[in-house]
Structure formats: structure tokens, C-alpha cells
TIFIDREN-136480 format. One record per residue (C-alpha): x, y, z. Coordinates in pm, whole numbers, plus 50000, padded with zeros to 5 digits. Layout:
BEGIN
XYZ
...
***
This chain:
BEGIN
852090798774290
855120814074456
858890810574321
860600775874422
864200763274405
865200728574202
866250703074492
868360670874385
866270644874542
868290621774789
871920629574769
873030603974899
876890600374829
879370574974859
883150581374816
884370573174457
887800564174347
889180578073995
889800559673636
891160582773410
892420574073099
896150567473022
898370594372971
899450601772641
903170602972482
905720573272562
904920545272775
906830536973049
906890506573235
907570500073621
906130471273828
906580438774011
905970408173822
905280370573941
908250350773817
906650324973545
904210351773427
906860372273254
909910354573197
912760381173090
915940359773250
916940328073302
917140330573640
912890337873566
912700304073444
913830293273782
911460306474003
908390289074058
905140310474051
904650308874418
907930308074569
907280344074691
909960356274514
909050382774308
911130406974004
911080443974035
911980461673763
912390498673658
912680518073341
916330525473379
917570504073641
918670469273687
916580437773746
916210434874115
914760404974318
913160403174692
911490383274910
907670396174959
904690391875177
901330396975076
899340412075389
901110449775352
900210462575046
898920497675029
897120512774722
897500554274723
897210582574514
900020610074457
899570639174354
902650660274225
903420698374224
902310715673916
898890721073698
897870692073486
897760689173119
894320702873086
893800734573270
891240757973263
892630795973336
889720819273344
887620811273040
890730796672832
890910759272852
895130753572835
896250723172656
900300727172687
900950714273007
901660677372877
905240674272849
905630687673212
903580665173349
904950635873156
908900649973287
907730649373645
905670613273627
908900601773459
910920616573716
908490598373974
908900564773816
912740562373839
912250578974229
910360550074303
912230520874092
915170530874350
913420533474633
911870499774602
915220487674494
916520496074852
913780477475005
914970445474864
915690418775099
912840431375332
909030425375349
907200444575023
904130436474896
903110423474622
902160440074283
904170470174328
903160489474028
901600523173886
898180515273797
896920543773708
898780578073516
896660611373593
897390640573332
894340655173196
892260668273525
895510663173786
898880655973741
899890621073969
899830585873984
897850558274162
900620534174268
900670502874541
903810502974765
904270488575089
903790506775345
907250512875459
907390535075111
904380556775189
906130584375407
909280580675145
907490590074854
905570618275043
909020630375152
909990637974773
910050675774660
907690674774389
905050654874571
902040675874639
899830649974834
899560609374924
895990601274944
894350565975026
892900549774700
889530541374829
888390508474694
884770513574500
882360493174380
881250493174044
877760476473950
874020478673854
873850439873835
871120440274074
869020468173894
869450459573557
868720422473590
865360430373802
863950455173535
865390426473227
866770448073026
869550423873002
867430402072826
866320430572582
870170433772501
870730395572475
867010382972300
866160414672088
869710433872033
868940466872124
870630484072335
870050519772249
872490525771964
871230558471771
868780570672038
869670604672180
868920610072559
869070644172736
870450641973088
869140676573275
870810674973547
874090686673790
875990683773459
878030651273320
881640638373388
881870632173033
885770621173083
884360592573275
886160563873065
882590541973065
880930573572973
883220575472657
886130592572762
885360627272569
882350653372476
881060663772152
880300647271820
881490613471804
881510606072163
879070591172391
878250625072517
878080640572168
876680673872349
875270695672578
875370731372771
875720744973133
872690768273163
873850769973589
877090786073481
876350799873081
878730784272953
879350754872694
881070730172943
878400705373126
880920693573339
879360675373669
880540693273995
878420679174214
877940640974103
874300636174073
874340640473688
877090618373614
875120587373848
871980591773672
873560591073342
875350556373435
872040543773485
871400556073151
873890544772943
877150533973122
879160511372897
882540497673070
884090467373286
881590451073529
878820479973494
876610486473180
873500509673211
870020500373086
871060516172755
874650510972677
875060522772363
872480554472343
874040585072280
873850617572578
873280654372549
874150669772947
872350696072997
873440712673348
870790728373513
872300726973907
875240742074035
877320722274319
874720724174570
871760704274397
869830740074366
868820758574033
866410778573927
863320768473707
864280786573445
867330766973395
865360741073333
863090753573141
866030764372906
867100731172871
863810718972795
863860742672498
867610734972406
866400694472385
863870707172174
866450721271950
869770714071987
871440723771672
869790759371724
868400759071398
864580759371386
864650743871001
865780711371150
863600685771345
866430672471568
864490673171884
865810649272153
864300609772170
864210612672554
865130630572817
865650627273195
864790653873496
865860637773799
864880669474004
862100686574120
860350711174371
858330690974594
854190699274565
854130702074254
850950718474033
850290703773677
849800740773565
853980748773695
856010763873415
858410740273387
855560711973383
854000737173090
857160734672912
857290693972972
854230688972843
855170710872537
858500692072455
856180662272473
854170676272211
857070674771981
857500639572041
860150638972303
859710612472602
859870630672944
861050612173221
860930629473555
861540618173947
858480617774102
860500631574429
861780620174745
858790636174982
857490603875067
853610615275180
850430619974942
849790649074692
853820656174652
854390649874342
857450671274245
857530698173977
857770687973713
857230654173719
853580670073802
853540680373437
850340662373246
853080646472990
855440639573227
856500599773305
856660603773645
858750577573833
858460564674202
861480540574386
861240508574476
863800482574672
865540450974551
862280434774669
859690459474453
858580475474808
858250511074768
860480530474962
859360553875237
861250585175085
859370578074754
856550606774707
853060597174656
850110614074452
848190625674301
848590657574196
847710685674403
844620704574209
844200685573935
844120647774103
846060634373778
847180598573878
850730598273944
853300585273981
852920563473652
855500536473754
858090529173991
861680515473918
864470505774135
865960535774324
867280521874664
871310516074698
872030521574329
875670513874264
876710537273926
879520564573794
880590591974010
882820620573857
886640610073832
886120578473714
884960562173998
881540548974176
879050556974435
875900542874608
873050568074587
868860563474669
866060580174528
863620587574285
866420606674105
867920568474056
864260556573984
863860574873675
866770570573457
865960531073452
862630538473240
864650564273024
866980537572951
864400515872860
862600538972669
865610544072461
865850506672399
862030510872291
862560539372051
865790521571904
862980491671871
860150510571716
861110541871533
857790549671429
856160549771801
854710585071937
855590594572300
852000578872397
852790545272251
856360543772465
854140557072749
851900526272731
854590504472700
856300509572984
853220515673171
851230487273103
854010462273111
854750470073475
854740442673708
852050445874013
853260447774372
851750455774725
851310493274675
848290514374544
848740532374224
848990565674425
852220551374516
853560526074240
851650540473965
851160506073763
853740486973923
857670481973888
859240485273509
859510452573301
861970463572995
861680427872858
857880427472920
857760463872743
859850451672424
858070421172409
854370442872374
852930432772018
849700455872133
848760486272351
846430502872523
845810539272524
845260560472718
847630541072974
846090556573307
842680565373422
842320597073641
838800603073683
839090632473913
837510645074219
833910637874314
832080663874559
830270648474831
827400673574809
826350662674457
823920634574459
825630611874254
828350611474003
829560598073695
832660600673458
833530582873098
836950578972952
837840560572603
839860537172559
842280527772213
843360494772126
846570489971884
848080457271764
851140453571568
850470411771595
850480392371250
846710376571379
843590386371498
843370397071858
840960391172111
840630411872447
838460406972791
838570435273023
837740432973390
839230446873740
842310436273894
841170412374245
839940446874421
836570444774458
834820480774426
833550498574751
829860499974775
828100525374588
830640523574277
830150508273987
832680503773661
831680494273329
833630484073097
831920485372687
831960456672546
833990438072802
835850417072488
837140434072181
837670417471853
840770436571683
842220424171350
845640418471270
847640452471286
843730470071356
842650493471595
839390492371848
837920511672133
836100508172440
834370526872707
835230529173051
832210540773313
832270550573683
829430558773864
829360571274214
827180577474500
828160601774755
830180592075036
831270555574874
834320568274804
835510588275092
838360570875264
837880595975589
841580584375754
843390579575480
844700605575234
844060609174968
840580604774991
839810578974714
840070547474554
843050533374271
842570502674095
843720489773778
841970476973447
843030445273334
842890436672935
843640399272842
844700382272568
844160345772479
847660339972502
848100348472808
849580389472771
848070409772939
848100452572974
847350470673326
845650503673336
845940522673668
843050545573747
841970564074061
838920586774156
838450611474481
835960624574694
836550655574897
836030690874977
838240717374861
839030743775151
840630777775024
841350805475230
841530843875168
844810853375391
844290890375486
848040886275707
851060865475602
850160829175754
853520811375739
851590771375825
847770764875769
846660730275905
842950719175960
842110688276196
839130667876341
838640658776730
839370621976593
842930627976540
842750636076147
845080663276024
845850680975694
848330707775635
848060733675289
850720725975066
853810754175031
852360779174701
849010761974691
845990786974833
843560755674883
843460720075047
841360686575028
840000670375350
837160650175347
833550661275476
833380671475784
833830694776118
837620709476158
839130732276333
841510756976215
845550765176323
847120794576135
850990800276173
852630832376149
854780862376267
853110895876229
855320913576387
858590899876297
860910927676461
859050924976794
860370887876894
856760875176893
854890846176734
851160840276704
848550811676693
845330820276582
842790792276624
839100789276434
837020760276604
834340741976471
834120746276096
831810726275926
832750717275548
830350696475361
830920712775032
833250734974885
834330763575091
836550795475113
837030814275437
838950844475499
842220842175779
843910870576056
845730866276383
843290892676489
841480865376707
845430858376890
844570881677188
846540858177486
850480868077522
851960847077688
855570857377781
858740832877869
861040836278182
862470803678196
865000788678427
867870765878371
868430735578545
870440750578835
867690777378862
869270805978712
867540828078444
867880812578078
868710837277809
866630817277513
867560826177166
865170798977003
861620786677099
859760758976958
856560751277001
854190715476958
850390719876939
848930687577116
845620671777168
844770666277506
842200638477457
843650618277205
847500630277263
847940634276883
850690659976759
849140686076524
852200705576451
855540716376554
856770755776475
859410778276619
861760804076521
865000825876679
864580850476867
860890844277002
860090860277348
856650857777398
853380846077131
849850855677108
847700829677073
843310827777031
842060812877400
840590780277259
839470756677432
839950730077644
841100703777368
844910721277323
848220724877510
850840742377372
853950722777467
857300746177429
861090741377413
863390771977497
866800764977365
870440785377428
872990778177164
875390752477180
878670774777109
878890776777485
880160751377685
876680740277843
873370741677592
870750741477716
866740735777642
863850739677881
860680718777839
857000732577948
853520729877853
850220759077873
847030742877850
844150757277680
842340777377717
844880800677724
845220834677883
847540859877952
850430852178152
854160849178237
855140813078188
858190796878407
859030769078508
860380744778795
863940740478792
864030707779013
861660691278752
864590679478555
866040643478545
869990638778553
871800617378312
875800614078243
876280597477940
880210582577924
882020572877584
885520551277605
888810569877589
890590572677238
894050566077235
896090599777161
893260618977224
893590647777425
891670683277419
887980689477377
885250674677249
881780681077184
878680662177207
876480670976909
872620663576860
872080652676483
868390664676464
866040638576313
864200657776006
861780640075975
859540637776308
860460671676472
864420668976565
864970670276951
862660683877080
861730683077457
865310687077602
866490703377863
870040707877908
873420694277781
877310695177845
877610698877482
881780705377544
883780681577792
887500668777817
888750635777710
889820620877946
892270583477988
889080567478151
886820584477860
884900613777857
881270616278054
878720646777940
875690654578158
872510662878028
868880667778190
865590664778089
862050666278187
859470635178124
857170646877809
853890661077948
852230641877696
852670600677650
854750610677339
858610600377211
861130625477376
864340614477153
867870632177145
868020635576767
868290606976506
871530600476687
874130619476887
877380621376761
881220626276970
882980650576798
886340659376796
887340695576813
891100695576776
891040696576422
889790730076378
886620747176345
885870736475994
886590700776028
884330674776164
885960643476295
882930618876437
884040597676680
881470576776811
877480580276728
874890564476965
871700552476865
868520569176862
867660573877262
864280575077326
863280590477709
859760577977674
860190546477784
858680551578155
861980552878401
864190544878182
865980552677831
864900526177561
867530518277327
866770519376923
869780508576713
867650511076386
864680531276368
862620549576703
859320537276523
860790501076605
860500486976898
863940496577151
866170462577191
866450471277531
865820498977809
868980514678054
867660524678398
869370545678619
871430577978558
874340564678398
875160552278020
877820541177848
878310538077502
881130524077296
883040502877561
880990471677543
882000442777285
881290449276944
878420435676717
878670430076347
876480449076196
876770441075777
874240429875529
875060410975202
873470415974869
874750392074663
873830380674342
875080353974067
877770383473958
878670396474258
879400396874625
878710429674791
878330437975187
876780468375320
876280481975668
872490474575800
872360507975928
872250530775622
874140554475513
875080566775866
876280534176011
879260508976010
880210475875954
880190470976362
878220488576603
878470483177025
876240459277182
874780492677259
873950503976902
876740529976939
878710533276603
882410536276683
885430550876417
885350518676201
888610503576334
891190481576143
889510448076008
890680426475727
888050407175504
889040379175261
886810358575052
887330322274927
885620297174684
886610258374784
889450275774994
891120289574712
891290329274753
889110355974540
889910386274691
890940404175005
891250438775177
890210460575464
886470476275551
886520509375405
886670537075721
884640562675499
885420601175456
885800612575794
883270593576014
880910558475870
880860543375555
878280518675489
880230505475186
881620470375250
883790450474982
882010444774654
883600418574431
882380410774076
882440372974049
882630352273697
881380320973830
878540315974062
878970290474310
879690283874689
881790307674875
883050316675249
883330355175321
885600358375617
886070389075836
888620397276145
888410427076363
890710420076629
891430460776733
889590463277063
889450453977407
887170448377682
887550450578046
891700452177949
891530419977808
892510419777416
889430411277190
888520393376920
885820394076654
885690368276380
882770367476090
882010336475848
879250338575603
878940305975434
876570307575112
875770299174728
875320325374508
873600300474285
870450296474527
867300322374481
868330332874793
872130340174803
872740359775113
872970348475506
870600354875772
870760394075883
871610401876245
870020433376355
871150431676721
873060408876972
873530420177324
874520400977695
872050418077962
871880415878316
868880424478387
867710443078053
870870462178007
873580456177814
877080445378035
880540438677983
880550423578317
877780403178500
877540393878884
875570361078854
874790362279197
873070396279175
871540398878836
867740384778835
867930375678466
871590372378279
870910366277915
871860368877543
869250386977341
869810385376979
867210392676617
867950374776326
865480390176028
865570361575752
862430350275506
862910315675523
863210309375891
866570308776008
867510284776325
870400299576554
872240284576794
874180299377069
877480280377252
880200292877494
883420285377641
886320299977851
888630321977720
891200303977554
889320269677606
888840243877316
885830230877266
881980247477299
879300238177560
875910249377455
873620274577596
870740273277388
868920268477021
865900288076864
864240275876567
863190307076364
863900342276310
862940368376496
863650381876868
865270354877101
866470354277484
868730326377650
869980324977965
872860323878137
873870295978363
874990312478706
877870287578715
879710309778437
883250324178574
885720343778399
886140360978041
883500340177812
883450336577446
880320330877247
879620318076913
876290322276744
875510298576408
872320306876230
871700287175897
868590299575679
866160278275494
868380280675167
871460267875371
873670295975375
875150302675701
876480329675912
878800326776254
880190346576455
882150342576731
882820371676983
886440367477217
885380379077504
881990387477543
881810398277873
883180385278173
881050363778434
881470364678793
880120336578899
876850330279174
877960311479512
877850275579498
876460267179836
874030250580004
872300279480263
869440267880469
866670295180514
864190300480798
862000326980924
862690355381177
859980376881199
856620367781011
853420394481082
850950407080879
853260433480680
856530425980705
858430389780681
862450386280791
864320359780651
867520343880733
869870322380560
872970304580698
875930312780430
878540333880481
878650363280202
882450368980054
883700405180070
882480423279773
879690396779658
876310406179608
873530383979636
869920391579489
866710375179667
863740366879414
860450362479497
857410341379382
853790349679484
850810322579374
850540321879014
853190345678939
856450343878792
859860344778998
860930380579026
864390399979185
862950421179456
866550432279630
869540416379743
870770400580065
872780416480354
874670402380620
873700395080970
876380381381127
879630364381027
877710335680912
874100343280767
872720369580564
868970382780601
866470398980382
863570420380479
860450424480286
857500449880392
855540445880053
853500412680138
850000408280135
847920396080437
847100360180327
849260354280091
851670322980017
854820337279902
858150311279793
862070333979833
865210320979738
868770336979690
870530336579363
873240308879439
874220288279140
871580263279243
868790286879383
865920262579452
868400244279736
867540279479923
863640281079904
861540292680208
857910291380149
855940313480418
852300324280496
851620359480547
848750362580847
846090382380822
844750389681184
847080415481301
847090441481264
843540445281237
840380471081154
839310487981447
835950507281515
834290532181772
830850552081712
830480583181861
828870599082066
826550575482186
823380578182264
822900604981994
819650621381883
821340633581572
824450626481327
827170604181470
830320594881364
832230564681310
835860561581393
837640538281158
841590524981151
842400509380900
846050490180874
846290498080465
844520515280212
841540502880049
837890506380038
835670494980277
831480492180343
829570508280656
826090489880713
823490499280994
821590473381139
818500470481365
818010444581648
816730421081394
819920421181181
817800444480914
819400471280705
818520504680803
821270518280524
824550515480398
827510533380260
830500521380056
833770544180046
836190532879763
839480551279862
840060550380259
843260564580362
845410538380585
845280554480947
842410567981137
839700581480949
836120595781105
833100590180863
830060616280982
826440596580879
822970607080905
820180587581036
817770583180783
814260603980781
811530586681003
814440561181157
812600544381517
814450552081852
816210520281977
819540497481977
821200499181664
824620478181533
827190494581270
829170467181098
832310477180906
833960452680645
837590459080509
840050432680322
837750402280438
837710415480842
834480424880987
833940448781326
830600457381484
829990487981743
826520491581911
824950528281890
821590542782093
819380565181850
817220585082044
813870607381906
***
């Protein structure tokens, strides 16, 4: 196996704020106190608490009184020049700066009192106070001040910087109750006290107050070591380890980990980038076996947690072997399964036989898409063992704050914490006992055992266990298809701690066995004495091809064996078995990628670091990628077709068969030569359109390939870097069989597309349009050219790009999103102004807009060559995550999202939007939606609440304009946290559309389908009503209603005029409501309200001309709709002015014989309807024959009015058929058909008859002998 770096799983970071411990030394006071709470003078006694007058006092100065206002508060962190009390210089830690820090802090307090007193009588914020004093890790304070004071504080000579003190959420309220750990604390009294848990990670911020605030004996973090830097200080410099430690054992105000009294040992094995060598992990595991370094003492840790790994692990990796050895010494080893999201991707060391590997699930017990699936490659060991919450987990962050992260890294410490609770409860339990309690009591979910193991962790069920089954899972391994039959047997042992006898019955859980498979337990019923043990044999017998799931990796079947007791308790033992062949290769050259596929679309790839892969029996093609001549700028693709795999097989591979060389000479869209610096390829199966692989590299100017068969096509894209003003990416395709050639492209095949972004106040200079690749699905493969840099303009910034439609019906998309970047802040600063949704260029002639995911249907399709982003009315994209103990708001767009988008799904830098939470009209909390660290922030407000009940959450977003008009978006969410579902419905999209495209202005006389389209998601069948009114009017008018969640469309009346406000009110089945008012949502130009008499001017077989007596105002447009029999109305074009008093429309796409209706798009279109019947007798089919008479072949000369099929017959004088022909695809116009007389035809008079479109034409012809 090749050496691998260890990568932290799912490093999803959110901003955190510091909460350091108070500085030591003399206590100084400064603050603002509402009179009546601290009455220090007779004047205080006379002031009412709600009077709006506050008492300002300083450490040395007099008391001052001021009128205050509640809407001007700023929380900031002020850093002073000079070192902190604790500073490290080289290898020496100095602690002699505390007096200097105290002196500077005291000076700041006096200056703040002076400045606040000078502000008396003006509007200042309540609560002006120093909230925290920092001395150990930084020299400074956290303070609340009015905005007017901020600039004055920044100007003080000893102040180094002033930064916002961002608001944070600090809660494990969701995940800890979900696994019922809080019930273990309350009912059993176990909190992990006395249990030692090792955190093998990026280190731990042991200064964090909720982890004890210190390091060493007597502290919560009692020991550790930094293996990455080889020193004794395991301080976290990344944040991952602190987050993990918080899940295990945080204990603070409003936040408790799973085992809040456990003792932690911090072993830092990964650096600040989240990487480290496997040797560090092994060293940490060895230290966990002997923390004091004295082999004579038995002091191995009770539990270790490893939220790290390298994907696609083996059970024999060195780290996995070390896990097995440590487990054998009595340490429970909990390891994150990994974040690769596919079968056979269990990471190492989670792949260890003794590891308890943990998958990630969300709040609904659904397995996260990123969570790695089993089994273990090679051994087919069933993993993961179980799953635990791992999506959007709030825990600790370095510096005293909190952060939200997702990953199996967050799931594993939940299990490690429960293991600590069980060890405190059962100090005589073995590692296998703890494993059995964790796994067998897990709650089942919908996923199979290869994804979820036994199910989701349940701490209370594990702590309630009085009997267990071992082993806790059954891995029956792999069956070779060539075997005639296959059998495996495993022994189950049951151990009871119950004071009463136990009677157990074994049965399979629900899922039926495949045909040809039998599983039996002998005996099915066990009688176990009080405190006794018993055993049973599980036997599996299978026939060939009984287990194979040909289209589903990992080619096997999983189930659960359930042991049930009379009192209703159950133990669930998952099992897995597989049927496939092992394909191994002996590579004579370096093969960078190897995949195997069949012609039905099944494909499998050899995992990194392995020599073999496993596939179902069948006939396959092999594809090998490499660069055997790296210096030449050439890549190679070797094809080995028609390989029969019916049993295990090993073959030799090389690039000797790649004999055909394809060289590139591409053109840019303007026809100039393209000097590409990178070439990427996609190998596609032509018949099935299956994408087999994406591969590429820098400096590639040609590639060698095997000739192959007609089943393959290579699609390529060649790029020139984005550092120039214009970057290019030119695609093309080469079909097999491949032959040596020079590959070029047509520059006129590109489609042009302009994208316009709004102007930003005060912003000038260069902006960049940056592609953000979709890491999982091949990036922005297939794009042609892009203006990557443009100048910011007052009317917006426009970028040009060109693309070529895909050669196969697959999606081409501009990355995961596209970002508009401000380049004026310097090369090292990335300031994102706006992000578009995913743009899908595989939607026919338009561009599909996917605000959530490319793999969900597009919200709408944009047509034409110009797209506008960021300029339409905003849409609320919040998602509530409430519980009895919290009110929380997140972005529904995930970690790249924000609180709002516009109607195209574009995310702008979050503007100023205020929020407040009330209950029975009483204020609970308020603030500003966070803007995030330089881009977009998925976090919203997080408010712990003491008493569940009804609440109203309000958001006011008034910092935007629409068509020059000031805009306002007001959101009101009403919910009750006592309900089982305390969250209002989720709005996933909302847009005003004109003919399918988002619009801020609609011409209701030309738009065929003006509508409002929105989508609600809610499990309790949410209802919605939509209302409108003119901007500033009183009273709402109904537009429509929907009776269930899902995608809805409501038509807009053509009589609307001016700026229009919209109000959407949704209510779920539990009574939770979401109300959104958009003012204005769009501007309407009304359709004409006129009686327009219509008549027919021209009526012919292929052409209709219509007239309406109607004067068309200057600048107005009137759409024309048409409806044929049995069809719906659809717009076919626009009316044009014929005279000052009439408009007309001509339609030359009618079908003879059909009846049509036409109407104008006015307020009352039915008053303008015209009905016509298209004639069928002109123009007509024409027929002539010659030569006539003829003794040989003759020619039938036809003239068809339109293209189509025709039948030709030759009849004798009695009307009998001599012969006939059918022509399915004749062109319009003249056609000559040469015909032969059948052998033996008698001379005489004959008739030639042609039938077309219901018309018959007959001509005479004389046949001579």
C-alpha cells in the first residue's frame, strides 16, 4: 500500500467568538445600569426602569445620566498593542506581562468612561459595558458601545484594532436529546465522571471555559501531547479537535456534551491545515496505551476518538493494526467512517477490525450523502457499525466560541461520549460489551447496513441494556460466483445481567431473503438463567447468483438478525454477505486510473492504493489512464475490450496498445489559435450516453489511445488560464474507432451569452467572474470562453461567455456556482459580491437555473443571450430549526448560502437586515443577521429559550431597490416550540415569471404566461395563499391559493398596473405560519382594456392574415395567442400596426383542414377571438408522367405543397393494382420518381394514382411491348 496523508473529514467552518476567562487582579467596574436594578443614589430611586434614562458610571469618574435608544448597539472586540499576559517566545512561555496588560486595560476603561460621559444627552445604546477582559491569549476587551464611539475608540493611540464581536450559537440541544444522552444523566446519574477519553485530532483549545479552562492534572483536559510539532502543548490551531472535544465533553452555560464530566486527553496529530502522516496517529495510539510512559502501570485510556482518516482504507493498514492492538488492551476505539459517500470507502483507521466506525445522519435519521459506505475493501468486513448525528452540529471553537460543522467527524464523538457513559456505569465491561451495547440498541432507519450499520445511536437504550449479544455484527464475507454452493456459520453468545431468567427468540427483521439464500439460527429460542450465558449458531447457505445485485455496489445483501425478549427489549445484529469476482492487474507501467465497465452502463474503478477491485460476474471493457511520457505533454488511454470475468482473474496491463496519436490545434471563438495550458477528457459510451471517466492534466498537447470500437467517444475541453482578461475553454469530441489525426474545432459553433450583475454603491475598478468547480461532478466541463475580468460600471457589470451545446445529452454547467469577485482589495483578499445558482447549459435552447442542486429540477429556464443576476426582488431563504430549548435560523442553501437570494437564486452579500423574537408581544431577543467572514454565512440567530411556547420571529430587510423604488421584505414566522413540529414551512423558491423567466417588470399585454411560481416543503401538507395590492395601498386582494406543499403556480391578472406588492401566507398542519411581504415584487404594465373587433384579411391553405380594429399606443406590445382543436392557448407572436386604427398578424404555420382560434393578450382576450378554418384545396398536388407511351421505365413528376409521405399506385383499365410504392420522406416542391414495369406486364392503357395529404391525382400512361 502506498503512503497516504490523513485528511480531516468535512471541515465546514463557521465564525466563532471568544469567551476568555476574566483577567486576574483588581476588579474594575464600568458599565450602564438601568435605574432600579442598582440604586446607588437618591436620583436612581426616582427613575422608573422603563424611563429610557440610564446611569453611566466609571471606575474613577462621576455618575452621568443620559437618554438612551435601543437600536444603536455595537458589540466589538478592541485589541491593544503589546503582548498578552501569556506569550511564547521560541520555546519559552512568558507569564510576566500581566501587570502591563492590566495597566493598558485600566487606561482604556478611563478613556471609555470619558468618551461616554461626553456623549451624554445624545442617543447612545443601552448596556454600554466592558463584557470581557482578555489577557492570557490576547491583550484587549470586548465592549458594547454606541456606533458613534467606535471610531473614537479606534483612534486611541494604544488600540491595535477594532473588530466586530460576531454573535454565535452555542448548543447541542438537537443532537444530545436525539440520542437520549440527557435521559442517561437524569435517570441514571451517569455523566462520564472518572472516564478518560483521548481526542486524537488537531489538538484541543484547553483554555476554552466549557472544557475546564486549563491543561494538566486536575483540569478537564488532564494531559496530552503535540505529535505534529513534537512538543508538550496540544493546543488546537485548526478548530476541528476542539469541536470534537466539545461534542464529547463540553460543559457550559447552555451547552453540554454527551459526557460532560469525562476527563479528556488531547493528542495533536494533525496540523493547522488538517493533514498529518499516519505515523503521528500510530504514535498517539501508543501513547493512549501508556499515557504516563511507565510500562509497569496499567493506565491505558478508556476511550479514544479519531475523527480523521484516509479514504478507502484496508483492514491491514498500519493505523488499523494499531487500533486493533489498542482495543485488545481494553480501550474502546471510535473512528469516523469517512466522508467519501460511496461504497467501499470506509477510511483508515476506521477500517480496523476492532474499530467502532461511525456514519453520519441528520436530525431526521437520514444518512448524510457524504457519509462513507461499507464494506471494507478486501475483507468485506461489515462497516460502519452504526450512525450518529453529524449534520450541522453546533459545538466548541477555539478562543471560547462555537462553530457549526458537518461530517462523520462530528458523528464519532457522539458515540465516544456514550461509550464513556457506559464505562462509568459498567466498570467491569469489556470493549466488546461496550461495542455490543452501542450497536445492538441503535434505532433502525431506512438505510441498509452498508450505509448505517445497525442504525442511529441511542444512549438511553444502551444504558438500559441488561443483556447483550456478541459479536455485535456478522460479516459473512464474499462468495465467488464460480462456486457450486456456499455456506458460512457464526456463533452468537448471549450474556445476561438480569436478576430474572431470560427467554430470547431470534428472527430476521422484516426484509425477505433473496431466492437461493437461507439463514437459520439454531436454536431459534434460548433459555438463559439469571446472570447466565448461552450460545446459538447462525448458518447461511447460498446458491450461485443468488446474492449478486448486478447494478448495486457492493454486490451483496444486508439484513438484521433480531433477538427479542418477553419484556419487549430487542437486540439488533446487522449482517452482510456479498457475491462478486476479484479482478487484479499486474501493471507493467504506472497506471494512474483504472476502471472497468460493461455496455449496459455499469462501471467500477480501482480504489487508490489497491491492486484489485471487485465486480459482479460479466463481460467487461477495461480502460487505463496514464502519462507514460510525462515530459512530452502527452497522455495515454489504453482500451482492453471484451474481457470475460466469471471467476477471480489477474491480467497484465500496459499502454502498448495505445497506438493512435491525436494532436490538438484548437481555435478560440474569434478564430485565433488557442494555446491551451490544460486539457481535460471525458470518456463517454455513445449508445447509453454513460460518462465513464473524467481525466486530464496541464501541458497536454496530444494523447495516445487504443483504436477501440464505435462504442466510445472522447469529449475534451482545452483551457487557457483565468489570470488573463479572457479565459478560454474550448470543447470538442472525437469518436471511435480512433485514428491518428489533428483535432481542431469550428469557431462559429459557439453560442454567446452575456451575464449582467448589478452595480454596487461606491465600487469601481476591476471585478472578476470566477467559476467555482463542482468537486463531486467534474467541475465546469464543456465551457468555451469567458470574460473573466471586467470594469465595474454604474449601470452594472456585464461579462461575456461562449459555450458549445453538449455532444451528448448531458448537463454542462458553470461549476457549483459562479462568483462575482471584487479585485480591488488586493491579490490575497477574496471579496465575493454575488454568487449565482448553478447554471445548466443542457436545457435545450435555454439555461436552466438550479438554486439548490443540479440534480433537482430547474426552478426555471432562461432563454436568449442575456441573463441578469442580483437585480430582482429578494427572496427569504431561511430555514428554522426550532426545539423546546431553542429558536434557530439557518440558510436553506447550506454553507455557501445566505439569508436571502434574488428571484434568480443569486446570493448577494447580506445587506443590513434586522430581526427580533417576541412572545405574546414581549421582546425576547433582537439583532442583525450575520454577514459572515467575507462572503455568505449560513448561520442566523440562535436563541436559547427557557420555557417552550408560542413565538413570533420577524425580519425586516429594507436595503434594496427595484426599478429605482425603495424596497422592503418583511418576514413573520409564527410557531410554537411545544409542538412536535415547531418549524414553519420552508420556502425553497419564489419568483415572478414572464413566460417562464424571472422578471422585475412585466408587460401584461405581451407576456403569454405572467405568473408567480413558488415551492413549499413541509411534511404536514402546508397550505398557502397569495395576495396582491398596489404599492402603498390599503387592503389585500386575493390572487390564488394552494392546498398542499410542493411546486405551485398562480396566474397574474392582466389588469395589474404599477408597482405591485405580494403577500405569501403559508400554514402547516401543526399551525406554524410563515408570512412574507415583498414591497414591491415587480412592476406591471397593464394589458389594453379594449373591445377589438377582428376579421380575416387573407385565408389560404398555408397562410392566414388577421386584422383587429384597435389603435396600438406608442411603445405598447400585444401578444397574439392561438389555439388549435384539442390544444391549449399558446402565444405565437406579436401584433403589428397596420394602420392608425388597426393591428394585424399573419400566420404561415397553419395546417390545411384544421380549425384555429386567435386572440389578443388584452385584459379581456375572449372579446377579441377570431375563429377560422384553413382550406385544403389550394395549393394542390400536381402529377405528370413520361415518356408516354413508353416501352421501358417511366418517370412520375410530382409537385408537393409541403414535405411528407405519398403513396403511388399503377392500376389497369379494370382498376386492379399492378404495383404500388410508398415514399415516406418526400420534400416540398418538384420530385421525380423513376419507376420500372414489373416483369410480364402486358401492353395497354394504365392509370398512375398518387395520394398525398388526403388528395388524389391520376394520370394516364400507355405501356408498349
